[in-house]
Each structure stands twice: as structure tokens, then as C-alpha cells.
ZALUMBA-391315 format. One record per residue (C-alpha): residue in three letters; x, y, z. Coordinates in steps of 0.5 Angstrom, whole numbers, padded with zeros to 4 digits, always signed. Layout:
BEGIN
alaXYZ ...
END
This chain:
BEGIN
met+0000+0000+0000 glu+0006+0005+0002 asn+0009+0003-0005 thr+0002+0005-0009 lys+0001+0011-0005 asp+0008+0013-0007 leu+0006+0012-0014 thr+0000+0016-0013 glu+0004+0022-0010 his+0010+0022-0015 ser+0004+0022-0021 ser+0001+0028-0018 arg+0008+0031-0018 ser+0010+0030-0025 glu+0003+0033-0027 arg+0005+0040-0024 lys+0007+0045-0029 arg+0015+0046-0027 arg+0020+0050-0029 asp+0028+0049-0028 ser+0032+0053-0023 phe+0033+0058-0028 gly+0026+0059-0031 met+0028+0057-0038 phe+0025+0050-0039 asp+0020+0046-0036 gly+0021+0040-0031 tyr+0027+0038-0028 asp+0027+0034-0021 ser+0034+0032-0019 cys+0036+0028-0013 ser+0037+0033-0007 glu+0042+0033-0002 asp+0037+0035+0004 thr+0030+0035+0005 ser+0029+0042+0005 ser+0030+0043-0002 ser+0024+0039-0004 ser+0020+0045-0001 ser+0024+0050-0004 ser+0023+0048-0011 glu+0016+0050-0010 glu+0017+0057-0008 ser+0019+0063-0013 glu+0023+0069-0012 glu+0023+0075-0016 glu+0026+0075-0023 val+0033+0078-0025 ala+0032+0084-0030 pro+0034+0082-0037 leu+0040+0085-0039 pro+0041+0088-0046 ser+0043+0082-0051 asn+0042+0078-0057 leu+0043+0072-0053 pro+0039+0069-0047 ile+0040+0071-0040 ile+0040+0066-0035 lys+0035+0067-0030 asn+0034+0065-0023 asn+0027+0064-0020 gly+0028+0060-0014 gln+0027+0053-0017 val+0032+0048-0014 tyr+0038+0044-0018 thr+0041+0039-0014 tyr+0047+0035-0016 pro+0050+0028-0014 asp+0056+0028-0009 gly+0058+0021-0012 lys+0059+0017-0006 ser+0053+0013-0005 gly+0054+0007-0009 met+0050+0004-0015 ala+0043+0004-0016 thr+0038+0001-0022 cys+0033+0004-0025 glu+0026+0001-0024 met+0023+0003-0031 cys+0029+0001-0036 gly+0033-0003-0031 met+0040+0001-0033 val+0045+0000-0027 gly+0049+0006-0025 val+0052+0010-0020 arg+0046+0012-0015 asp+0048+0019-0014 ala+0047+0020-0022 phe+0040+0018-0021 tyr+0034+0022-0022 ser+0029+0024-0016 lys+0030+0024-0008 thr+0029+0016-0008 lys+0035+0015-0013 arg+0030+0010-0017 phe+0030+0013-0024 cys+0036+0014-0029 ser+0032+0020-0032 val+0026+0025-0032 ser+0023+0020-0038 cys+0024+0014-0034 ser+0020+0017-0028 arg+0015+0020-0032 ser+0014+0013-0036 tyr+0014+0010-0029 ser+0008+0014-0027 ser+0004+0014-0033 asn-0003+0010-0034 ser+0000+0006-0040 lys+0005+0003-0034 lys+0001+0003-0028 ala-0002-0004-0030 ser+0005-0008-0030 ile+0008-0004-0024 leu+0002-0005-0020 ala+0002-0013-0022 arg+0009-0013-0020 leu+0008-0010-0013 gln+0002-0015-0012 gly+0007-0021-0013 lys+0004-0023-0020 pro+0009-0025-0025 pro+0011-0019-0029 thr+0009-0019-0037 lys+0014-0018-0042 lys+0014-0011-0042 ala+0015-0011-0035 lys+0021-0015-0034 val+0026-0009-0034 leu+0023-0007-0028 gln+0027-0013-0024 lys+0032-0011-0020 gln+0039-0014-0022 pro+0044-0018-0017 leu+0050-0014-0014 val+0054-0018-0018 ala+0051-0016-0025 lys+0052-0009-0022 leu+0059-0009-0021 ala+0060-0013-0028 ala+0057-0007-0031 tyr+0061-0002-0028 ala+0067-0006-0029 gln+0065-0006-0037 tyr+0064+0001-0037 gln+0071+0003-0034 ala+0074-0002-0039 thr+0070+0002-0045 leu+0073+0009-0042 gln+0080+0006-0042 asn+0079+0004-0049 gln+0076+0010-0051 ala+0082+0014-0048 lys+0087+0010-0052 thr+0083+0010-0059 lys+0083+0018-0058 ser+0090+0018-0057 val+0091+0014-0063 ala+0087+0019-0067 val+0090+0025-0065 ser+0097+0023-0066 met+0095+0020-0073 glu+0091+0027-0075 gly+0097+0031-0072 phe+0094+0037-0072 ser+0090+0041-0067 trp+0087+0048-0068 gly+0086+0049-0061 asn+0094+0047-0059 tyr+0096+0051-0065 ile+0092+0057-0063 ser+0094+0056-0055 ser+0101+0055-0056 asn+0102+0061-0061 ser+0097+0066-0058 phe+0094+0066-0065 ile+0088+0070-0066 ala+0082+0067-0071 ala+0078+0071-0075 pro+0071+0071-0072 val+0065+0067-0076 thr+0062+0074-0077 cys+0067+0075-0083 phe+0064+0069-0087 lys+0057+0071-0089 his+0057+0065-0094 ala+0059+0060-0088 pro+0054+0056-0083 met+0052+0061-0078 gly+0056+0067-0081 thr+0050+0071-0081 cys+0046+0069-0075 trp+0052+0068-0070 gly+0050+0074-0065 asp+0053+0075-0059 ile+0057+0069-0058 ser+0063+0071-0054 glu+0068+0070-0048 asn+0064+0068-0042 val+0058+0065-0045 arg+0056+0059-0041 val+0054+0052-0044 glu+0052+0045-0042 val+0057+0040-0044 pro+0059+0033-0043 asn+0063+0032-0036 thr+0069+0028-0038 asp+0072+0029-0031 cys+0067+0023-0028 ser+0067+0016-0027 leu+0060+0015-0028 pro+0057+0009-0032 thr+0052+0014-0036 lys+0054+0020-0040 val+0053+0026-0035 phe+0054+0034-0036 trp+0056+0040-0033 ile+0056+0047-0034 ala+0062+0051-0038 gly+0064+0058-0040 ile+0068+0060-0046 val+0075+0062-0044 lys+0077+0064-0052 leu+0074+0063-0058 ala+0077+0062-0065 gly+0072+0061-0071 tyr+0067+0056-0069 asn+0072+0053-0064 ala+0072+0055-0057 leu+0076+0054-0051 leu+0072+0052-0045 arg+0073+0051-0037 tyr+0068+0048-0033 glu+0064+0052-0028 gly+0068+0052-0021 phe+0075+0051-0023 glu+0076+0059-0023 asn+0083+0061-0025 asp+0085+0053-0026 ser+0086+0052-0033 gly+0088+0044-0032 leu+0082+0041-0035 asp+0081+0047-0040 phe+0079+0044-0047 trp+0077+0046-0054 cys+0071+0044-0058 asn+0067+0046-0064 ile+0061+0050-0061 cys+0057+0048-0067 gly+0058+0041-0065 ser+0052+0036-0062 asp+0054+0036-0055 ile+0054+0043-0054 his+0048+0046-0051 pro+0045+0052-0048 val+0044+0052-0040 gly+0037+0049-0039 trp+0038+0044-0044 cys+0039+0038-0039 ala+0033+0040-0035 ala+0029+0040-0041 ser+0032+0033-0043 gly+0032+0030-0036 lys+0040+0029-0037 pro+0044+0030-0030 leu+0048+0035-0028 val+0054+0033-0025 pro+0060+0037-0022 pro+0067+0035-0025 arg+0071+0030-0020 thr+0077+0034-0019 ile+0072+0040-0016 gln+0067+0036-0012 his+0070+0037-0005 lys+0070+0045-0006 tyr+0062+0046-0005 thr+0057+0043-0001 asn+0051+0046-0004 trp+0052+0046-0012 lys+0045+0049-0013 ala+0047+0055-0009 phe+0054+0056-0013 leu+0051+0055-0020 val+0045+0060-0018 lys+0050+0065-0016 arg+0055+0064-0022 leu+0049+0064-0027 thr+0044+0069-0026 gly+0045+0074-0031 ala+0050+0070-0035 lys+0049+0069-0042 thr+0048+0063-0046 leu+0046+0060-0053 pro+0040+0061-0056 pro+0035+0055-0055 asp+0034+0054-0062 phe+0042+0055-0063 ser+0043+0047-0066 gln+0037+0048-0070 lys+0040+0054-0073 val+0046+0051-0074 ser+0042+0045-0078 glu+0039+0050-0082 ser+0045+0054-0084 met+0048+0047-0087 gln+0042+0046-0092 tyr+0045+0047-0099 pro+0040+0048-0105 phe+0045+0045-0110 lys+0044+0037-0110 pro+0048+0032-0114 cys+0046+0031-0121 met+0045+0038-0122 arg+0048+0041-0129 val+0052+0048-0129 glu+0056+0052-0134 val+0063+0052-0131 val+0070+0055-0133 asp+0074+0050-0137 lys+0080+0049-0133 arg+0084+0047-0139 his+0082+0054-0143 leu+0081+0060-0139 cys+0077+0063-0144 arg+0071+0059-0145 thr+0066+0055-0140 arg+0064+0048-0140 val+0058+0044-0138 ala+0059+0040-0131 val+0055+0036-0127 val+0055+0037-0119 glu+0058+0030-0116 ser+0058+0032-0109 val+0056+0038-0104 ile+0060+0039-0098 gly+0059+0045-0094 gly+0057+0049-0100 arg+0063+0047-0104 leu+0061+0043-0110 arg+0065+0037-0113 leu+0064+0038-0121 val+0065+0033-0126 tyr+0065+0035-0133 glu+0060+0032-0137 glu+0064+0029-0142 ser+0069+0025-0137 glu+0067+0018-0138 asp+0071+0016-0132 arg+0068+0022-0128 thr+0075+0024-0125 asp+0076+0030-0129 asp+0073+0035-0124 phe+0073+0042-0121 trp+0072+0044-0114 cys+0069+0051-0112 his+0064+0054-0108 met+0056+0054-0110 his+0057+0062-0109 ser+0063+0062-0114 pro+0063+0067-0119 leu+0066+0061-0124 ile+0059+0057-0124 his+0053+0059-0128 his+0046+0057-0130 ile+0046+0053-0137 gly+0045+0058-0142 trp+0049+0064-0139 ser+0055+0064-0144 arg+0050+0064-0150 ser+0047+0070-0146 ile+0053+0074-0145 gly+0057+0072-0151 his+0062+0068-0147 arg+0066+0063-0151 phe+0063+0056-0149 lys+0065+0049-0151 arg+0059+0045-0154 ser+0059+0038-0150 asp+0059+0032-0155 ile+0053+0029-0151 thr+0047+0030-0155 lys+0042+0029-0149 lys+0042+0030-0142 gln+0044+0023-0138 asp+0038+0020-0134 gly+0037+0024-0127 his+0041+0030-0129 phe+0037+0037-0129 asp+0039+0044-0130 thr+0040+0048-0124 pro+0035+0053-0123 pro+0038+0060-0125 his+0036+0063-0118 leu+0041+0059-0114 phe+0047+0062-0117 ala+0051+0068-0114 lys+0048+0075-0116 val+0052+0080-0119 lys+0051+0088-0119 glu+0047+0091-0124 val+0051+0096-0129 asp+0049+0101-0134 gln+0053+0100-0140 ser+0050+0105-0144 gly+0054+0111-0142 glu+0061+0112-0141 trp+0064+0104-0140 phe+0070+0100-0141 lys+0072+0099-0148 glu+0077+0094-0151 gly+0084+0096-0151 met+0084+0100-0144 lys+0089+0098-0139 leu+0088+0096-0132 glu+0091+0092-0126 ala+0088+0085-0125 ile+0090+0079-0120 asp+0093+0074-0125 pro+0088+0068-0124 leu+0094+0063-0126 asn+0099+0066-0121 leu+0094+0069-0115 ser+0100+0072-0111 thr+0101+0077-0117 ile+0097+0083-0119 cys+0099+0085-0126 val+0099+0090-0132 ala+0093+0088-0136 thr+0088+0090-0142 ile+0081+0089-0143 arg+0080+0084-0149 lys+0073+0084-0150 val+0067+0087-0147 leu+0061+0082-0146 ala+0054+0083-0144 asp+0051+0084-0137 gly+0058+0088-0135 phe+0063+0082-0136 leu+0070+0083-0139 met+0075+0079-0142 ile+0082+0081-0140 gly+0089+0079-0142 ile+0095+0079-0138 asp+0100+0084-0142 gly+0106+0080-0145 ser+0104+0073-0143 glu+0098+0072-0148 ala+0097+0067-0153 ala+0096+0069-0160 asp+0089+0066-0160 gly+0086+0069-0154 ser+0086+0062-0150 asp+0088+0065-0144 trp+0084+0071-0143 phe+0079+0070-0137 cys+0073+0073-0135 tyr+0072+0078-0129 his+0065+0082-0128 ala+0066+0090-0128 thr+0064+0090-0121 ser+0069+0084-0119 pro+0074+0086-0113 ser+0080+0083-0117 ile+0081+0088-0122 phe+0084+0095-0120 pro+0085+0102-0124 val+0092+0104-0126 gly+0096+0106-0120 phe+0092+0102-0115 cys+0099+0098-0113 glu+0103+0104-0113 ile+0099+0108-0108 asn+0098+0102-0104 met+0105+0100-0104 ile+0104+0093-0108 glu+0109+0090-0112 leu+0106+0091-0119 thr+0108+0085-0124 pro+0110+0089-0131 pro+0109+0085-0138 arg+0114+0080-0139 gly+0120+0082-0143 tyr+0119+0089-0141 thr+0126+0092-0140 lys+0124+0100-0138 leu+0124+0098-0130 pro+0122+0101-0125 phe+0115+0100-0129 lys+0112+0107-0130 trp+0105+0107-0132 phe+0105+0114-0136 asp+0111+0111-0140 tyr+0108+0105-0141 leu+0101+0108-0144 arg+0105+0113-0148 glu+0109+0107-0151 thr+0103+0103-0153 gly+0098+0108-0155 ser+0093+0106-0150 ile+0089+0109-0145 ala+0087+0107-0137 ala+0080+0105-0136 pro+0077+0111-0132 val+0077+0110-0124 lys+0070+0111-0123 leu+0068+0105-0127 phe+0071+0100-0122 asn+0068+0097-0115 lys+0070+0102-0110 asp+0066+0099-0104 val+0069+0096-0098 pro+0065+0093-0093 asn+0066+0093-0086 his+0069+0086-0086 gly+0072+0085-0079 phe+0079+0082-0082 arg+0085+0084-0078 val+0093+0082-0080 gly+0095+0076-0077 met+0088+0073-0076 lys+0088+0065-0077 leu+0083+0062-0082 glu+0082+0056-0087 ala+0083+0058-0094 val+0082+0054-0101 asp+0089+0053-0105 leu+0086+0056-0111 met+0092+0053-0115 glu+0089+0046-0113 pro+0082+0048-0111 arg+0080+0041-0108 leu+0085+0043-0102 ile+0083+0047-0096 cys+0089+0049-0092 val+0091+0053-0085 ala+0092+0060-0087 thr+0094+0067-0084 val+0092+0074-0086 thr+0098+0078-0087 arg+0096+0084-0091 ile+0089+0088-0092 ile+0089+0093-0097 his+0081+0096-0097 arg+0077+0089-0098 leu+0083+0086-0101 leu+0087+0080-0097 arg+0093+0077-0097 ile+0093+0070-0095 his+0099+0066-0093 phe+0099+0058-0093 asp+0102+0057-0086 gly+0109+0053-0087 trp+0110+0055-0094 glu+0114+0061-0097 glu+0111+0067-0099 glu+0111+0066-0106 tyr+0105+0062-0106 asp+0101+0067-0102 gln+0094+0069-0106 trp+0091+0075-0106 val+0083+0074-0104 asp+0077+0078-0103 cys+0074+0079-0096 glu+0068+0076-0099 ser+0071+0071-0102 pro+0067+0064-0101 asp+0074+0061-0101 leu+0075+0063-0094 tyr+0072+0060-0088 pro+0073+0060-0080 val+0077+0056-0076 gly+0073+0049-0075 trp+0070+0049-0081 cys+0073+0043-0084 gln+0071+0039-0077 leu+0064+0042-0078 thr+0063+0040-0085 gly+0067+0034-0085 tyr+0072+0036-0090 gln+0079+0035-0090 leu+0084+0040-0087 gln+0091+0041-0090 pro+0096+0042-0084 pro+0101+0047-0084 ala+0107+0044-0088 ser+0114+0044-0084 gln+0121+0045-0087 ser+0122+0037-0087 ser+0116+0035-0090 arg+0117+0041-0095 glu+0124+0038-0097 ser+0122+0030-0096 gln+0115+0029-0098 ser+0116+0031-0106 gly+0110+0027-0107 ser+0105+0030-0103 ser+0099+0034-0105 lys+0102+0041-0103 gln+0108+0039-0107 lys+0104+0038-0113 lys+0101+0045-0112 lys+0108+0048-0112 ala+0110+0045-0118 lys+0104+0047-0121 ser+0104+0054-0119 gln+0111+0054-0122 gln+0109+0052-0128 tyr+0104+0059-0129 lys+0110+0063-0128 gly+0115+0067-0132 his+0117+0064-0139 lys+0114+0057-0137 lys+0107+0060-0137 met+0108+0064-0143 thr+0110+0058-0147 thr+0105+0053-0145 leu+0099+0059-0146 gln+0102+0060-0153 leu+0100+0053-0155 lys+0094+0051-0160 glu+0088+0049-0156 glu+0088+0043-0160 leu+0095+0041-0157 ile+0094+0043-0149 asp+0088+0038-0148 gly+0092+0034-0143 glu+0094+0040-0139 asp+0090+0042-0133 tyr+0090+0049-0131 asn+0086+0050-0124 phe+0083+0057-0125 leu+0079+0061-0120 gln+0077+0069-0120 gly+0079+0069-0113 ala+0074+0074-0111 ser+0066+0074-0110 asp+0062+0079-0114 gln+0057+0080-0109 glu+0055+0087-0107 ser+0058+0090-0101 asn+0056+0096-0097 gly+0062+0100-0095 ser+0066+0105-0099 ala+0073+0107-0100 asn+0077+0112-0105 phe+0082+0110-0110 tyr+0087+0115-0111 ile+0091+0115-0117 lys+0098+0119-0118 gln+0098+0123-0124 glu+0105+0124-0128 pro+0106+0129-0133 
END
């Protein structure tokens, strides 16, 4: 009868509408340290006034959180039969392992089987889990759990040594700073990162614990590096001994209150269990008024990682063998918004090209014809089964321009990033004016006779500059190959060639408030080998132009990239999306690993320089089908929201 009475009382309690101790979610009734806490759980105090912030503020309304002390032996859940340390269990009587088991126990659907058990009747098949296990079984389960923990630790250490690179260790040991997520509008959470910063509190798995179940504890952000956060368990104060790095967008990171809503136990780390006797009072004091993640943070992360491009979609993309034309390619796979495109005529599906879905190099089917761009017709007369044209609205939009007035003309001179050697800005010429603001541009002194090395930039592209841009901004300008009158002077060159400079007012002078600073770390695509994403550093900033250095490699492999380029990503992007990250190259690896992918990059990039590039690009198109040129414009054509002035030095 007493057991039946307990069930009735428990059922009535579970039906009450409750909120957790911080007033964020409903229903958390954990094990108490004393009987007085049960009565205080039904009282309420005046709520703390909310602080101005885009993040939720943790509030305290007097509800009770109590936490186990880990000293009272084992227990078996009377609902599911799970064996665990008693103090990690739910409710004052330690009868259930979670809120869900407690509620299920008291629900009408289980009452019959439970009452039958109390009355001594044989348990039904569903009720067999309620039979208590003998002590030997409990101890065996606990021993098995400890062995599993040891095996996981060994596996983890092996995995770390195999991977060899950790962003957390790399940043902490060198006191590096990473570019914030808000710098990357195209990346997951780039536009809704909010006020996530140091001191924000989260609920994370407690790894300093020997309990047989997964338990959690509250931690604060000590340092942010892109998506990665250095966390410290609440209660460690200035002790960094157990600090750890994790991806803040990972599945094990939750806002404060998630455990209460999910019925997960909050257990203080074993190292500091002795510091406080009343963990509830400690947390209430420390967390009231603090910031935590939005309740829908994980949902936002998931939504921001949904991409409209799907396998089997057809697009037009630059021909990596002939820069002046496009070809049809098919989306093979999508990883974090990056597309692996396979040229439609590739029978073995190995002739591919990597780029982001917002890259200015991909377009809808029919784009080339609409603007007058060269296009290689496919030998395939009809679409393959399952392939379909990508809807035009999915592609990045370029700023509309008015070509009716003063506009770019063929033969005008300018400065442009060389797409075959992205570390240089070169003297260039407009070779053809296309529709919708697109221009075909050639690098002076290095052009093929048939124009097969011309490349397409939009008039608003941040990869082209007015005459004098490099001189004013103290950037080395690469003169035409074979030009002997050095140092190069634009005034003399224009007079000698009988050319005119493109009007300054026609160039894109918008400079957004991008947030990048010199020295910031990030993950960047190696545009000469665009399937690779490498550890990189911003080494120079000129208006919206960034100089990207690949850590461990010489400066000659640096690349000029626009601040809004979709080929730049926050620290932790590769981990979040499952893409492979190329770690910094050490001197020994550069010298010994000649077969590595980065060495391939080095050999390929050298091919694009000087007379070697000249010789290759002057070959007839029919003869260079076997040569691969990985071409990328290097900058997004998306409209920016700032402005800056380009000052041009005038010479007599």
C-alpha cells in the first residue's frame, strides 16, 4: 500500500507544471542533498531583470537544482533496468535514471504492469525490465563501463596522433587569433552568430567523471577561435588544468537549461566535487544574469547547413584547360556548400573541378550564350538520365551595371589579379566587352595568340583595379613579360603602347566592414589546387583585398583574395562539415614529401610563372587538352555595403 501511495504522489507531482531553476525550460526534479530542497522547489523568487543582449539571459526563480556527490554506491532504474552510480540517478529516492523513466513509470500505460509487480504477480514481457539485477550484475556492468572508457581514451590518443594537427593546440601554443565567424557570410551561422563570445555558458558532457552514464556540466567560453571554443568547467575558477577545445556547433554543446528539459543529469567534475557542499546555490549565484546560447541554436546550425545544390544538377563552369570558355559539368557531391563538379564528357568521372556554390565561376545553363562568352559544346547530345539543369535563381547574383553611358572599351589598360598566379597583380588589358557587365581580360606580355588564356571578370569584380592601384597601396605590380624599362611606370607604358587607362569611376570601390585583421587565422582554399583547404593566415589587408598566406609555405605561394570570397572559412569549418583540412607544412615535410598534394601545388604553381607559363599558354587549343589549369577568379562579385576611395597618382 505504501508503494502504491508513493506512485500516486509521484504521478501527481509529475503532472504539475514546473520550470527549471533558471526559468528557461519545464520540469527538472533531480536528486536532493537534503529534504528542505524539495519544499524550496515550489517557491519562487523575484526574477532578475533581463540584460540587453541577443543571447538568452539565465534567470533564477528559486526552483531547485541539486547535484549528486558520487559517494553512495550503485542503483538500478526501476523503469528501464539500467545500472548506474546511485547519485547520478533522478529523484530523491534514486529510483530512476532520467525524467523520461520517471514519467513513464507514473503514466497510465505502465500502471498495470507496475501494480502487478507490487502485488507479486508474474511480470509481463514489458515489465521484465523492472526486475532488479543482482549486485554481481551491477558490478560487472560498472567494470565493463570502466574498460570501455579506457578503450575510448586509447582510441582517442591514437586518433590525435594520426591526425597530427589540432587547431586548439596550434592557437593556444602560439597565442594566435582566429577570424570571427561573422567575417564569413557564406559559412554556416555566418549571418546569425549573434553575441556568442567569451563568458557565454553552455552545457557540455562531463569528461572528468567515472559514472557509467553520460552526464553533463556547465562550462564557460574562455576563448573563441572561429567555430572552436576553449571551455572551462564552472567551478574551476582560474584553474586551466581541464580546459578543453570543442566545436561550438557540435551536437554535444547545449544552452543552459537543456539538461533540465531533456532529463539529463548535471554532475560536477570529480576534481572539484569537494569544493562546495551546495552546488545548487553555487550555480544559481554564478549563472544568474549570464549569457547562454539561444534555445534554437542547434536548429539554426542545422538549417544553415542545408544547401540548395544537389547531385545531378547541371551547370556551366569555367574550362580549367581553356580559361576563355565554359563547359557543362554535373554536381557530383556537395560538402559544406562546396561542389565537386565533374565535366559532363568525363567517362570515368575523374575530370573534376571544385568550387563553392557561390563562386563566380559557375552559372546556369545558357549563361554563356546570353552574354556572348565562349562555350565548349558537349559531345553528349542529350542529358543523361537523372541529370537536370540547375534553377538560375540559385546562383550568386552580380551587381547590375549601366553600359549605355561611359563604359569599359576594348584595349583599355588596368591592373588585375593573375588567375594563373594568384600571388601577383599584373598589367592587363580589356580584350572583349561582353553583355551584362562581363569583361574578357588578358595579362600583358603573357597572352596566347588565339586568346585562349583570356579570363572573364565582371566589371564589379574586386579582382580588377584601376591603373595606379598597386603603386598607391605599395603593392608590387608585375610588369609585362619582356618589358625592360624598369622600374615600371604607367605613364610611360600608356604612351608607348598608345593605350588609355580604364576610367577609375567604373571600378568597384565598395569596401564592406569585413572584420578581418592582419594575423588572423582561418581555413582557405588553395586556389591553384581548389580541392585543398589549408591552414592559413591573413598577412595584409588593402581595402577589401586580403593577402592569404598558407602556414608553413613560402610567401611566393600566397594568394590575393577578396574579403567576401566564398573560398575562405572560419577555423573549425572543416571539422564541422567533414571536409579534410591540410595542416601547416613543416620544413622537413616540404623537403622530403615530394609526392604530397602540396608539392603538387608547388610544381603546378611554378608552371604558371614566367616563361614556362608563356610557353604553355601559346600552344594551340588542340594541343593542350592534356594540360590541367585550375583557374579561380579569387573573389566574390557580391555587392558590398561600404565605400573607399582609390587615389591615382598623376604623372606629367
